[in-house]
PDB file as gemmi writes it, atoms N, CA and C in Angstrom:
CRYST1    1.000    1.000    1.000  90.00  90.00  90.00 P 1                      
ATOM      1  N   MET A   1     -62.751  75.697  33.775  1.00  0.00           N  
ATOM      2  CA  MET A   1     -63.241  74.918  32.655  1.00  0.00           C  
ATOM      3  C   MET A   1     -63.331  73.461  33.068  1.00  0.00           C  
ATOM      4  N   ASN A   2     -64.420  72.824  32.713  1.00  0.00           N  
ATOM      5  CA  ASN A   2     -64.622  71.412  33.000  1.00  0.00           C  
ATOM      6  C   ASN A   2     -64.234  70.603  31.755  1.00  0.00           C  
ATOM      7  N   TYR A   3     -63.061  69.992  31.797  1.00  0.00           N  
ATOM      8  CA  TYR A   3     -62.525  69.274  30.642  1.00  0.00           C  
ATOM      9  C   TYR A   3     -63.078  67.849  30.597  1.00  0.00           C  
ATOM     10  N   THR A   4     -64.272  67.710  30.030  1.00  0.00           N  
ATOM     11  CA  THR A   4     -64.893  66.404  29.870  1.00  0.00           C  
ATOM     12  C   THR A   4     -65.135  66.150  28.382  1.00  0.00           C  
ATOM     13  N   ILE A   5     -65.268  64.895  28.038  1.00  0.00           N  
ATOM     14  CA  ILE A   5     -65.556  64.543  26.642  1.00  0.00           C  
ATOM     15  C   ILE A   5     -66.877  65.161  26.204  1.00  0.00           C  
ATOM     16  N   ALA A   6     -67.878  65.185  27.071  1.00  0.00           N  
ATOM     17  CA  ALA A   6     -69.170  65.781  26.714  1.00  0.00           C  
ATOM     18  C   ALA A   6     -69.009  67.251  26.357  1.00  0.00           C  
ATOM     19  N   ASN A   7     -68.236  67.994  27.149  1.00  0.00           N  
ATOM     20  CA  ASN A   7     -68.007  69.406  26.853  1.00  0.00           C  
ATOM     21  C   ASN A   7     -67.190  69.578  25.578  1.00  0.00           C  
ATOM     22  N   LEU A   8     -66.232  68.712  25.375  1.00  0.00           N  
ATOM     23  CA  LEU A   8     -65.391  68.777  24.181  1.00  0.00           C  
ATOM     24  C   LEU A   8     -66.232  68.548  22.924  1.00  0.00           C  
ATOM     25  N   GLU A   9     -67.071  67.529  22.953  1.00  0.00           N  
ATOM     26  CA  GLU A   9     -67.889  67.207  21.787  1.00  0.00           C  
ATOM     27  C   GLU A   9     -68.956  68.268  21.522  1.00  0.00           C  
ATOM     28  N   LYS A  10     -69.319  69.021  22.555  1.00  0.00           N  
ATOM     29  CA  LYS A  10     -70.298  70.090  22.379  1.00  0.00           C  
ATOM     30  C   LYS A  10     -69.708  71.229  21.537  1.00  0.00           C  
ATOM     31  N   ASP A  11     -68.407  71.482  21.684  1.00  0.00           N  
ATOM     32  CA  ASP A  11     -67.768  72.606  21.013  1.00  0.00           C  
ATOM     33  C   ASP A  11     -66.985  72.232  19.752  1.00  0.00           C  
ATOM     34  N   TYR A  12     -66.595  70.958  19.620  1.00  0.00           N  
ATOM     35  CA  TYR A  12     -65.742  70.541  18.501  1.00  0.00           C  
ATOM     36  C   TYR A  12     -66.279  69.266  17.866  1.00  0.00           C  
ATOM     37  N   GLU A  13     -66.051  69.120  16.556  1.00  0.00           N  
ATOM     38  CA  GLU A  13     -66.402  67.901  15.838  1.00  0.00           C  
ATOM     39  C   GLU A  13     -65.110  67.132  15.583  1.00  0.00           C  
ATOM     40  N   LEU A  14     -64.711  66.289  16.516  1.00  0.00           N  
ATOM     41  CA  LEU A  14     -63.423  65.603  16.425  1.00  0.00           C  
ATOM     42  C   LEU A  14     -63.520  64.176  15.907  1.00  0.00           C  
ATOM     43  N   GLU A  15     -64.713  63.714  15.611  1.00  0.00           N  
ATOM     44  CA  GLU A  15     -64.914  62.365  15.076  1.00  0.00           C  
ATOM     45  C   GLU A  15     -64.310  61.310  16.002  1.00  0.00           C  
ATOM     46  N   LEU A  16     -64.617  61.397  17.290  1.00  0.00           N  
ATOM     47  CA  LEU A  16     -64.012  60.495  18.264  1.00  0.00           C  
ATOM     48  C   LEU A  16     -64.373  59.034  18.020  1.00  0.00           C  
ATOM     49  N   GLU A  17     -65.600  58.769  17.597  1.00  0.00           N  
ATOM     50  CA  GLU A  17     -65.976  57.382  17.294  1.00  0.00           C  
ATOM     51  C   GLU A  17     -65.124  56.836  16.155  1.00  0.00           C  
ATOM     52  N   ARG A  18     -64.879  57.664  15.160  1.00  0.00           N  
ATOM     53  CA  ARG A  18     -64.047  57.243  14.020  1.00  0.00           C  
ATOM     54  C   ARG A  18     -62.612  56.996  14.485  1.00  0.00           C  
ATOM     55  N   ILE A  19     -62.111  57.841  15.363  1.00  0.00           N  
ATOM     56  CA  ILE A  19     -60.750  57.668  15.870  1.00  0.00           C  
ATOM     57  C   ILE A  19     -60.630  56.367  16.643  1.00  0.00           C  
ATOM     58  N   VAL A  20     -61.593  56.095  17.521  1.00  0.00           N  
ATOM     59  CA  VAL A  20     -61.585  54.840  18.280  1.00  0.00           C  
ATOM     60  C   VAL A  20     -61.597  53.661  17.322  1.00  0.00           C  
ATOM     61  N   SER A  21     -62.443  53.730  16.304  1.00  0.00           N  
ATOM     62  CA  SER A  21     -62.533  52.651  15.319  1.00  0.00           C  
ATOM     63  C   SER A  21     -61.203  52.454  14.590  1.00  0.00           C  
ATOM     64  N   GLU A  22     -60.561  53.538  14.183  1.00  0.00           N  
ATOM     65  CA  GLU A  22     -59.286  53.446  13.469  1.00  0.00           C  
ATOM     66  C   GLU A  22     -58.176  52.875  14.358  1.00  0.00           C  
ATOM     67  N   VAL A  23     -58.156  53.275  15.625  1.00  0.00           N  
ATOM     68  CA  VAL A  23     -57.144  52.746  16.546  1.00  0.00           C  
ATOM     69  C   VAL A  23     -57.335  51.240  16.697  1.00  0.00           C  
ATOM     70  N   LYS A  24     -58.571  50.811  16.904  1.00  0.00           N  
ATOM     71  CA  LYS A  24     -58.855  49.386  17.062  1.00  0.00           C  
ATOM     72  C   LYS A  24     -58.535  48.615  15.784  1.00  0.00           C  
ATOM     73  N   LYS A  25     -58.958  49.167  14.640  1.00  0.00           N  
ATOM     74  CA  LYS A  25     -58.737  48.497  13.356  1.00  0.00           C  
ATOM     75  C   LYS A  25     -57.251  48.356  13.043  1.00  0.00           C  
ATOM     76  N   SER A  26     -56.473  49.362  13.401  1.00  0.00           N  
ATOM     77  CA  SER A  26     -55.039  49.336  13.090  1.00  0.00           C  
ATOM     78  C   SER A  26     -54.262  48.394  14.005  1.00  0.00           C  
ATOM     79  N   GLY A  27     -54.843  48.082  15.162  1.00  0.00           N  
ATOM     80  CA  GLY A  27     -54.134  47.252  16.127  1.00  0.00           C  
ATOM     81  C   GLY A  27     -53.001  47.987  16.828  1.00  0.00           C  
ATOM     82  N   ALA A  28     -52.996  49.306  16.755  1.00  0.00           N  
ATOM     83  CA  ALA A  28     -51.937  50.107  17.362  1.00  0.00           C  
ATOM     84  C   ALA A  28     -51.901  49.906  18.876  1.00  0.00           C  
ATOM     85  N   LYS A  29     -50.715  49.683  19.380  1.00  0.00           N  
ATOM     86  CA  LYS A  29     -50.522  49.553  20.825  1.00  0.00           C  
ATOM     87  C   LYS A  29     -50.109  50.890  21.446  1.00  0.00           C  
ATOM     88  N   THR A  30     -49.490  51.753  20.613  1.00  0.00           N  
ATOM     89  CA  THR A  30     -49.096  53.084  21.071  1.00  0.00           C  
ATOM     90  C   THR A  30     -49.619  54.118  20.078  1.00  0.00           C  
ATOM     91  N   VAL A  31     -50.200  55.187  20.617  1.00  0.00           N  
ATOM     92  CA  VAL A  31     -50.804  56.238  19.799  1.00  0.00           C  
ATOM     93  C   VAL A  31     -50.289  57.581  20.292  1.00  0.00           C  
ATOM     94  N   LEU A  32     -49.951  58.441  19.356  1.00  0.00           N  
ATOM     95  CA  LEU A  32     -49.519  59.795  19.677  1.00  0.00           C  
ATOM     96  C   LEU A  32     -50.573  60.769  19.174  1.00  0.00           C  
ATOM     97  N   LEU A  33     -51.034  61.661  20.048  1.00  0.00           N  
ATOM     98  CA  LEU A  33     -51.960  62.716  19.656  1.00  0.00           C  
ATOM     99  C   LEU A  33     -51.164  63.995  19.444  1.00  0.00           C  
ATOM    100  N   GLN A  34     -51.323  64.594  18.273  1.00  0.00           N  
ATOM    101  CA  GLN A  34     -50.672  65.858  17.960  1.00  0.00           C  
ATOM    102  C   GLN A  34     -51.782  66.898  17.837  1.00  0.00           C  
ATOM    103  N   LEU A  35     -51.791  67.846  18.764  1.00  0.00           N  
ATOM    104  CA  LEU A  35     -52.877  68.810  18.872  1.00  0.00           C  
ATOM    105  C   LEU A  35     -52.403  70.232  18.607  1.00  0.00           C  
ATOM    106  N   PRO A  36     -53.260  71.070  17.995  1.00  0.00           N  
ATOM    107  CA  PRO A  36     -52.931  72.483  17.909  1.00  0.00           C  
ATOM    108  C   PRO A  36     -53.022  73.102  19.307  1.00  0.00           C  
ATOM    109  N   ASP A  37     -52.403  74.257  19.472  1.00  0.00           N  
ATOM    110  CA  ASP A  37     -52.326  74.875  20.797  1.00  0.00           C  
ATOM    111  C   ASP A  37     -53.690  75.027  21.472  1.00  0.00           C  
ATOM    112  N   GLY A  38     -54.727  75.377  20.726  1.00  0.00           N  
ATOM    113  CA  GLY A  38     -56.051  75.572  21.305  1.00  0.00           C  
ATOM    114  C   GLY A  38     -56.661  74.315  21.890  1.00  0.00           C  
ATOM    115  N   LEU A  39     -56.253  73.140  21.396  1.00  0.00           N  
ATOM    116  CA  LEU A  39     -56.785  71.873  21.905  1.00  0.00           C  
ATOM    117  C   LEU A  39     -55.870  71.211  22.933  1.00  0.00           C  
ATOM    118  N   LYS A  40     -54.666  71.716  23.097  1.00  0.00           N  
ATOM    119  CA  LYS A  40     -53.730  71.070  24.029  1.00  0.00           C  
ATOM    120  C   LYS A  40     -54.267  70.954  25.454  1.00  0.00           C  
ATOM    121  N   PRO A  41     -55.030  71.927  25.968  1.00  0.00           N  
ATOM    122  CA  PRO A  41     -55.586  71.737  27.312  1.00  0.00           C  
ATOM    123  C   PRO A  41     -56.529  70.524  27.415  1.00  0.00           C  
ATOM    124  N   TRP A  42     -57.081  70.110  26.287  1.00  0.00           N  
ATOM    125  CA  TRP A  42     -57.971  68.951  26.241  1.00  0.00           C  
ATOM    126  C   TRP A  42     -57.195  67.638  26.089  1.00  0.00           C  
ATOM    127  N   GLY A  43     -55.898  67.710  25.914  1.00  0.00           N  
ATOM    128  CA  GLY A  43     -55.076  66.530  25.672  1.00  0.00           C  
ATOM    129  C   GLY A  43     -55.255  65.417  26.690  1.00  0.00           C  
ATOM    130  N   PRO A  44     -55.144  65.703  27.991  1.00  0.00           N  
ATOM    131  CA  PRO A  44     -55.332  64.627  28.971  1.00  0.00           C  
ATOM    132  C   PRO A  44     -56.720  63.992  28.907  1.00  0.00           C  
ATOM    133  N   THR A  45     -57.738  64.794  28.635  1.00  0.00           N  
ATOM    134  CA  THR A  45     -59.101  64.265  28.508  1.00  0.00           C  
ATOM    135  C   THR A  45     -59.189  63.321  27.315  1.00  0.00           C  
ATOM    136  N   LEU A  46     -58.644  63.748  26.175  1.00  0.00           N  
ATOM    137  CA  LEU A  46     -58.647  62.899  24.979  1.00  0.00           C  
ATOM    138  C   LEU A  46     -57.842  61.627  25.199  1.00  0.00           C  
ATOM    139  N   SER A  47     -56.686  61.766  25.818  1.00  0.00           N  
ATOM    140  CA  SER A  47     -55.827  60.616  26.080  1.00  0.00           C  
ATOM    141  C   SER A  47     -56.531  59.595  26.969  1.00  0.00           C  
ATOM    142  N   ASP A  48     -57.103  60.066  28.058  1.00  0.00           N  
ATOM    143  CA  ASP A  48     -57.831  59.163  28.975  1.00  0.00           C  
ATOM    144  C   ASP A  48     -58.981  58.470  28.256  1.00  0.00           C  
ATOM    145  N   TYR A  49     -59.734  59.232  27.469  1.00  0.00           N  
ATOM    146  CA  TYR A  49     -60.870  58.674  26.751  1.00  0.00           C  
ATOM    147  C   TYR A  49     -60.430  57.572  25.790  1.00  0.00           C  
ATOM    148  N   LEU A  50     -59.397  57.848  24.993  1.00  0.00           N  
ATOM    149  CA  LEU A  50     -58.946  56.858  24.014  1.00  0.00           C  
ATOM    150  C   LEU A  50     -58.353  55.625  24.688  1.00  0.00           C  
ATOM    151  N   GLU A  51     -57.674  55.806  25.806  1.00  0.00           N  
ATOM    152  CA  GLU A  51     -57.144  54.643  26.530  1.00  0.00           C  
ATOM    153  C   GLU A  51     -58.274  53.788  27.096  1.00  0.00           C  
ATOM    154  N   GLU A  52     -59.362  54.427  27.534  1.00  0.00           N  
ATOM    155  CA  GLU A  52     -60.514  53.678  28.052  1.00  0.00           C  
ATOM    156  C   GLU A  52     -61.241  52.926  26.938  1.00  0.00           C  
ATOM    157  N   GLU A  53     -61.309  53.527  25.752  1.00  0.00           N  
ATOM    158  CA  GLU A  53     -62.065  52.946  24.644  1.00  0.00           C  
ATOM    159  C   GLU A  53     -61.263  51.947  23.808  1.00  0.00           C  
ATOM    160  N   THR A  54     -59.945  51.982  23.916  1.00  0.00           N  
ATOM    161  CA  THR A  54     -59.084  51.085  23.142  1.00  0.00           C  
ATOM    162  C   THR A  54     -58.091  50.438  24.105  1.00  0.00           C  
ATOM    163  N   SER A  55     -57.269  49.573  23.608  1.00  0.00           N  
ATOM    164  CA  SER A  55     -56.237  48.967  24.452  1.00  0.00           C  
ATOM    165  C   SER A  55     -54.883  49.646  24.250  1.00  0.00           C  
ATOM    166  N   ALA A  56     -54.879  50.788  23.579  1.00  0.00           N  
ATOM    167  CA  ALA A  56     -53.632  51.484  23.266  1.00  0.00           C  
ATOM    168  C   ALA A  56     -53.174  52.387  24.405  1.00  0.00           C  
ATOM    169  N   LYS A  57     -51.872  52.592  24.488  1.00  0.00           N  
ATOM    170  CA  LYS A  57     -51.280  53.588  25.374  1.00  0.00           C  
ATOM    171  C   LYS A  57     -51.187  54.873  24.568  1.00  0.00           C  
ATOM    172  N   VAL A  58     -51.792  55.948  25.067  1.00  0.00           N  
ATOM    173  CA  VAL A  58     -51.880  57.201  24.328  1.00  0.00           C  
ATOM    174  C   VAL A  58     -50.966  58.248  24.954  1.00  0.00           C  
ATOM    175  N   SER A  59     -50.155  58.893  24.114  1.00  0.00           N  
ATOM    176  CA  SER A  59     -49.255  59.956  24.555  1.00  0.00           C  
ATOM    177  C   SER A  59     -49.602  61.241  23.818  1.00  0.00           C  
ATOM    178  N   LEU A  60     -49.158  62.357  24.375  1.00  0.00           N  
ATOM    179  CA  LEU A  60     -49.412  63.666  23.776  1.00  0.00           C  
ATOM    180  C   LEU A  60     -48.121  64.269  23.264  1.00  0.00           C  
ATOM    181  N   TRP A  61     -48.176  64.845  22.068  1.00  0.00           N  
ATOM    182  CA  TRP A  61     -47.059  65.602  21.528  1.00  0.00           C  
ATOM    183  C   TRP A  61     -47.255  67.041  21.985  1.00  0.00           C  
ATOM    184  N   LEU A  62     -46.327  67.541  22.777  1.00  0.00           N  
ATOM    185  CA  LEU A  62     -46.463  68.891  23.315  1.00  0.00           C  
ATOM    186  C   LEU A  62     -45.600  69.906  22.577  1.00  0.00           C  
ATOM    187  N   GLY A  63     -44.882  69.448  21.564  1.00  0.00           N  
ATOM    188  CA  GLY A  63     -44.069  70.351  20.770  1.00  0.00           C  
ATOM    189  C   GLY A  63     -44.926  71.140  19.796  1.00  0.00           C  
ATOM    190  N   ALA A  64     -44.274  71.962  19.002  1.00  0.00           N  
ATOM    191  CA  ALA A  64     -44.963  72.766  18.000  1.00  0.00           C  
ATOM    192  C   ALA A  64     -45.603  71.864  16.945  1.00  0.00           C  
ATOM    193  N   CYS A  65     -46.673  72.347  16.358  1.00  0.00           N  
ATOM    194  CA  CYS A  65     -47.381  71.614  15.315  1.00  0.00           C  
ATOM    195  C   CYS A  65     -47.722  72.592  14.198  1.00  0.00           C  
ATOM    196  N   PHE A  66     -47.145  72.376  13.023  1.00  0.00           N  
ATOM    197  CA  PHE A  66     -47.370  73.275  11.902  1.00  0.00           C  
ATOM    198  C   PHE A  66     -48.106  72.580  10.771  1.00  0.00           C  
ATOM    199  N   GLY A  67     -48.948  71.631  11.094  1.00  0.00           N  
ATOM    200  CA  GLY A  67     -49.747  70.962  10.081  1.00  0.00           C  
ATOM    201  C   GLY A  67     -49.300  69.541   9.814  1.00  0.00           C  
ATOM    202  N   ALA A  68     -49.961  68.911   8.846  1.00  0.00           N  
ATOM    203  CA  ALA A  68     -49.731  67.500   8.555  1.00  0.00           C  
ATOM    204  C   ALA A  68     -48.313  67.212   8.085  1.00  0.00           C  
ATOM    205  N   CYS A  69     -47.622  68.225   7.573  1.00  0.00           N  
ATOM    206  CA  CYS A  69     -46.255  67.993   7.114  1.00  0.00           C  
ATOM    207  C   CYS A  69     -45.274  67.967   8.288  1.00  0.00           C  
ATOM    208  N   ASP A  70     -45.749  68.313   9.473  1.00  0.00           N  
ATOM    209  CA  ASP A  70     -44.905  68.371  10.667  1.00  0.00           C  
ATOM    210  C   ASP A  70     -45.137  67.116  11.507  1.00  0.00           C  
ATOM    211  N   LEU A  71     -44.687  65.981  11.005  1.00  0.00           N  
ATOM    212  CA  LEU A  71     -44.902  64.698  11.662  1.00  0.00           C  
ATOM    213  C   LEU A  71     -43.723  64.378  12.583  1.00  0.00           C  
ATOM    214  N   PRO A  72     -43.980  64.258  13.886  1.00  0.00           N  
ATOM    215  CA  PRO A  72     -42.872  63.969  14.801  1.00  0.00           C  
ATOM    216  C   PRO A  72     -42.347  62.551  14.618  1.00  0.00           C  
ATOM    217  N   ASP A  73     -41.045  62.381  14.792  1.00  0.00           N  
ATOM    218  CA  ASP A  73     -40.421  61.066  14.746  1.00  0.00           C  
ATOM    219  C   ASP A  73     -40.561  60.464  16.139  1.00  0.00           C  
ATOM    220  N   SER A  74     -41.650  59.749  16.365  1.00  0.00           N  
ATOM    221  CA  SER A  74     -42.019  59.337  17.715  1.00  0.00           C  
ATOM    222  C   SER A  74     -41.822  57.852  17.992  1.00  0.00           C  
ATOM    223  N   GLY A  75     -41.754  57.036  16.964  1.00  0.00           N  
ATOM    224  CA  GLY A  75     -41.679  55.595  17.168  1.00  0.00           C  
ATOM    225  C   GLY A  75     -43.016  54.984  17.578  1.00  0.00           C  
ATOM    226  N   MET A  76     -44.086  55.769  17.528  1.00  0.00           N  
ATOM    227  CA  MET A  76     -45.422  55.278  17.883  1.00  0.00           C  
ATOM    228  C   MET A  76     -46.009  54.482  16.723  1.00  0.00           C  
ATOM    229  N   ASP A  77     -46.938  53.588  17.049  1.00  0.00           N  
ATOM    230  CA  ASP A  77     -47.607  52.804  16.014  1.00  0.00           C  
ATOM    231  C   ASP A  77     -48.540  53.660  15.158  1.00  0.00           C  
ATOM    232  N   LEU A  78     -49.135  54.692  15.776  1.00  0.00           N  
ATOM    233  CA  LEU A  78     -50.118  55.522  15.083  1.00  0.00           C  
ATOM    234  C   LEU A  78     -50.009  56.948  15.596  1.00  0.00           C  
ATOM    235  N   VAL A  79     -50.024  57.913  14.684  1.00  0.00           N  
ATOM    236  CA  VAL A  79     -50.044  59.332  15.043  1.00  0.00           C  
ATOM    237  C   VAL A  79     -51.366  59.906  14.553  1.00  0.00           C  
ATOM    238  N   ILE A  80     -52.090  60.562  15.456  1.00  0.00           N  
ATOM    239  CA  ILE A  80     -53.352  61.207  15.100  1.00  0.00           C  
ATOM    240  C   ILE A  80     -53.143  62.706  15.245  1.00  0.00           C  
ATOM    241  N   GLN A  81     -53.314  63.398  14.125  1.00  0.00           N  
ATOM    242  CA  GLN A  81     -53.139  64.853  14.109  1.00  0.00           C  
ATOM    243  C   GLN A  81     -54.504  65.521  14.042  1.00  0.00           C  
ATOM    244  N   PHE A  82     -54.708  66.459  14.955  1.00  0.00           N  
ATOM    245  CA  PHE A  82     -55.936  67.224  14.960  1.00  0.00           C  
ATOM    246  C   PHE A  82     -55.633  68.594  14.365  1.00  0.00           C  
ATOM    247  N   GLY A  83     -56.563  69.112  13.550  1.00  0.00           N  
ATOM    248  CA  GLY A  83     -56.329  70.413  12.937  1.00  0.00           C  
ATOM    249  C   GLY A  83     -57.618  71.019  12.443  1.00  0.00           C  
ATOM    250  N   HIS A  84     -57.497  71.893  11.469  1.00  0.00           N  
ATOM    251  CA  HIS A  84     -58.636  72.646  10.992  1.00  0.00           C  
ATOM    252  C   HIS A  84     -59.374  71.985   9.831  1.00  0.00           C  
ATOM    253  N   ALA A  85     -58.702  71.145   9.086  1.00  0.00           N  
ATOM    254  CA  ALA A  85     -59.300  70.534   7.912  1.00  0.00           C  
ATOM    255  C   ALA A  85     -59.799  69.130   8.233  1.00  0.00           C  
ATOM    256  N   PRO A  86     -60.869  68.683   7.591  1.00  0.00           N  
ATOM    257  CA  PRO A  86     -61.335  67.309   7.800  1.00  0.00           C  
ATOM    258  C   PRO A  86     -60.265  66.314   7.340  1.00  0.00           C  
ATOM    259  N   TRP A  87     -60.198  65.179   8.006  1.00  0.00           N  
ATOM    260  CA  TRP A  87     -59.233  64.192   7.552  1.00  0.00           C  
ATOM    261  C   TRP A  87     -59.872  63.282   6.541  1.00  0.00           C  
ATOM    262  N   SER A  88     -59.048  62.728   5.691  1.00  0.00           N  
ATOM    263  CA  SER A  88     -59.581  61.892   4.620  1.00  0.00           C  
ATOM    264  C   SER A  88     -58.922  60.546   4.616  1.00  0.00           C  
TER     265      SER A  88                                                      
END                                                                             
């Protein structure tokens, strides 16, 4: 599998432009990505992309994720959770 942003965007609607905008707008210096198991292989690709597009340091949560109520205590400035429902 070729883990590139182009391939990722072809198969998933992750609103990456919106995420970049939110990271920049928030001024977050540290960002945590919380991904469901199916997207975890894409984690390094997403992390690299967001670090290139913003000035934030991006980390991946590799623990279990059971939805928006499962927020890790990470000490990060911003947590971005990816899942099945659109974010609001």
